Structure formats: structure tokens, C-alpha cells
N, C-alpha and C positions, 0 to 999 in steps of 0.2 A: 427172640422168635425171627429161627429162619424163615424167608422165603420160599419160595419151591419152583418158580415162577415168576423171577421181579419184573419181568416185558406184557407181561400182563397185568399184574397187579401195579401200577406205570397208565395201558390203556384205560385201565376197569376207572382210576381215577381221570383220567383226556376222557369217558367219552361219559362222563358228568357233567363237563366243564359242558361238551356236544349235542348231548340231551337237552343241559337247559336252556340252549341259545332254540328250538327244538318246535319253537310256537312265535306267532302269530306276534297274537298279544304281547309275549312279551319281548317280542324285538323293536315292537312298537315303542316298550316299557322305559330300553334301550335309551329310543333317539330321544326321552322327553330327558329322561336323567340326565342325561348326557348334554341338556343346557345348563341344568346346574341343581343341587338337593329340592326333595320334591319332602313331604307329608306323606302320607296312607291315602290322604281327605283330598288332597289337594293333586295329589295324580288321580287315585281314584274319578275324582269330576274336566280331570283336562279331559282322561280317558269316554269320559262317557258311559262306567264302568264300575258294582258294585264296589264298596269297601271290601266290601270280605273276596269275594273275586282278584281284588289285583294285592292285595295280600296274602290271599294263599301264591300267588305267580311269584312272591316281594320275597318269599322262606326260599323258594327253591331254585330263585338264583343266588342272592345269601351265601342257599348251603352249597354251593354251586365258584362259593367264591370273585362272583361276578355283579355281586355289588355291600353295599359297607350301609353299615346304619348306623346312629349316634342320637344323643337319645339327645332335645330340649326341654325341657319342663315337663307338660305330657304329654306329648306329643313325641313320636319317632323318622329323620328326617335319615333318605334314602339319598348315596351318590351308585355310581361306575367306581368301583372300588378305584382301581386305576387304569391312567392310555389305553395299555393295552387291553377292553376288552370293548375299546371302538376300533383298532387294529381287528377284533376277531371275528368284527360286526363287519366290517371294512370284508375281507377276505371274503364273507359268505356270501356279503354283497355282489364279488365281482366273480365270483364259480359263477350263480346265477343269472349273470348278467352274462356272461360268454353264450353258456352253458342249455343253459334252461333258452327251448323259442314259445313261450308265451309269456317272459320275461320281455325280449325285443315287442312282441306282437302289442306288448300293452308299451312300452316305450315309445311303437314309431302313433300310435292309438291314441295315446294320452297327451304325453309324452312332448315328443316329438312338433303333434299338429298346435302347440299352444310356444315353441321359444325351439326350434330346429334351428340357429343360430350356437358356434362354437364360444361357449361362457367366460370370463375373468380366471384369469389363473391365480393362487391368490398373490402372486410376484408381480404381475401384472399388475392389478392392484394398487398393493401400494404403489408403486411408479405412480401409476392414478394418480396415486388421495397425494402426491409432498405435489404430484407438479399438481394439483387445484385444477383435474380435469373433466372430474365425477363430483355426483352426491352419489353418494350413498348411503342408500335403505336397506334397515335391517327391518323386515315385514312379519316378522313372529309377532304373539299379543305381548301385553307392554310388560310385561308380569317376566315369563322370561328376558324381554329388551334387560329385567331391572340382574336377572344372576346377572352378566356379565356381557360387552357387543363390541365389537369394532369399534374402536376409536374414532372420533369421530364420524357415526351414520348418526345415523334424524333413525326413527321409530315411527315408522310408516304399517299399524297394518295391517290390512288386508280387505276389511272393509273401509277400509279410508282415503284410499289409493289415486279414486274419484275428487272427492274436491281437498286434497294434499295438493294433487297435477293443475290444481290448479290454477295455484300461488309457485307452479314450479315456474324454474327458470328456459323453457323451450329448446335453451336452445346447448341446452350444458345433458351431458346423457347420465345416465340414471343408471347402479347399480345394487340387486338390492338381494339382500338373497335370506335367507330362514334354517330351517332345522336340518341342512345336510345335503347330499347335490340332489334325491331325490325328493323332496319337499315337497309339499306342490303349490304351496302359494308361491312362492319364488318364481315359477312356470305362471303361478297367475298374470301375480304382479308384472310382469313385462310383459304379458300380452296385454291383459287391460295397459298398459300407461301407452305400449306400442300404440291403440287403436285410439288414444286421447293424442296418438301427435306427436309424443319423447320419444325419443331414442333410450334402448335401456336395454343392456345386457343383462345375465345371473352370474355371478361371481360361480364360476363353477359347482364349491362344498357350499358347504354350511359355517356357522359359530364349534362346533365342538371339533370336524381334523382344524380349527383356524387357530381353537386352543388348544391342542392337543401336538399341532410342527408347535408350538413355546411360541405365536406370537404376537404382541401387545392384549392387554384386554383393558373395554372399563365395564365397571360393574358399581349397582348402589347397594353402597354394605351394611346399609341398613333393611334390604328388603331377601327377608331368606320366605320362600313359599314353602 
């Protein structure tokens, strides 16, 4: 069958992907799935949303080719289709950061108030870790840490920062990371550590970007969320 206007036909398909990304809950779902595969039930628990609602959004993402599904017994686990999804997410985020005044206002009022220091780049972190100059902490929940983490990182969920800091070397810099560049947990962790007398900085982005860059990842093979 011939296509009268192939360019328009292509743009209609591109629009399916763009439309699927156009919901804040779906963007948050992408952030969570970027940590590793999840069942509908596990993802719903993470998001604090009804299973039926999360399932409906997952089907929209699946129809657009953004997520894929794999059955494991009675459960279906969803994951991002490939790293191009993260690139698309980053592009949307980048346009918003550069062009939307409200994004700038939120960054200044919330994020900069907790950490306005230049974050550590991936290259810098690798050099610091190689030379043994920093302690790297992953402040995500334990189940996300198990799905994959930066080699050498210690899992210190945000709620355990104060207790852990009491045994941390006060003279050693701490670098914290979590789910991505605007993950609240790493900002809160750095602010808490500094208030407790530690030198602390954030990694510039999170575990998904580290993995997408092809850098080494450690994971607990036994874990499936």
C-alpha cells in the first residue's frame, strides 16, 4: 500500500512517542525504571500510586516503544527499551532547564539552597576513587542499590545519613549520588552531611547516566524487584 505523504506519516509516529512522554507521572516512572526492571506492583509501591493507574500508564509507554515487558512466572517486569529513552528524557529536561523560567525558580529556591557547589563529574569521580581520596555513597533505597550501583559505593539510604556519618572519616570527602541529576535525595544527603561537619559533594548525575555511559556497574544478581 502506498503512502501519500511519508513525511507526515513519520511525524505521526514520532508524535506517539512525544505524547507518551507528556505526563509527569510517566517521566517519574521512567526515572524509576532507569534504576532497573520492576513489576507493576513494585513500581506502584515506589510511586505511591494504585496498581491499576500505574499499569495503564505502563501500557501507554509500551505502545510507544519506551518500555518493554518480560514475564517472570506470574509477574511481568518492565524495563526501559534501551538507552535512547534516557537520551530523550535528558533532551526534554535540557530544553526545560534552558527555556522555562519556572524550572529556574525551582532550582534556585530548592536545589541551590541545599547545594550550590559544582558537582563532581564522572571522570573526576573515577580519578578520585582510583586514588582512594573519597568515600562514595549511594543514597537510594537498598533495593535500588541491589539492582546496580557504582563499584566501590556504600549504600547509605537518606534516612540513615545521620547515624552513618558518626562512623565516617571526618577528614575524607564524601561524594553522594542517587537516581539522576535532580534527584532530591542526593541534595538532601549533601546538605545533611555538611551540617554534620563533613566535606560533601554530589555526583553530577545518577546511576542511570553512569550505566548509559558504559561505565562498570556492580549488582546483586539474586535481586529482582
